[in-house]
Residue, then its C-alpha position, 0 to 999 in steps of 0.5 A: m540427486i540431479s543438481h540444476m543450476k538456476k539462470k541468473l537474472i538480469l534486469p533490463k533499463f525499463k524505459n517506463e513502468d509499462e514496459e516494467r510490468d510487461f516484463w515481469s508478467k511474462i517472467d517465471l521467477s522460479e527459473y531463477y530462484e529456489p523457495s529457499d531463496l526468499v526472504p519475507v519483507s514488510f513495508p511498515n510505512l506503507k499507507p494505503t491509496s487514499t482519494p480526496i472528496s469534498i463534501r459540506v458538513p456545518d460548521y458546528l459539526i466540523n468544530r465538534v470533531k476538531e475538538k474530540a480530535n485535539a483532545m485525543d492529539i489526532p488530526y481531525q481527519s484522521l478522526i473523520k476517516k476513523f468515524i467513516s470506518d467504524g461506522l462501516k463495521f458490520 
């Protein structure tokens, strides 16, 4: 059995994200690591990117949403997002 010595990965100091992105796009990690070196990770606090929007909603409707959200003990904007998400399910 032939044993291959993997190279040691040395990370440079990046001046900006573009430079870092360029570095990672050109590197072959198989030259540095074996599949057995990898470990699973999770990012439990990672939140999806969101975009603020403005919409006109009648006062009575916002008040109803706020009342329902308060009864459910959740922020009213979270409830609005849930309604939108639920409405888009096929």
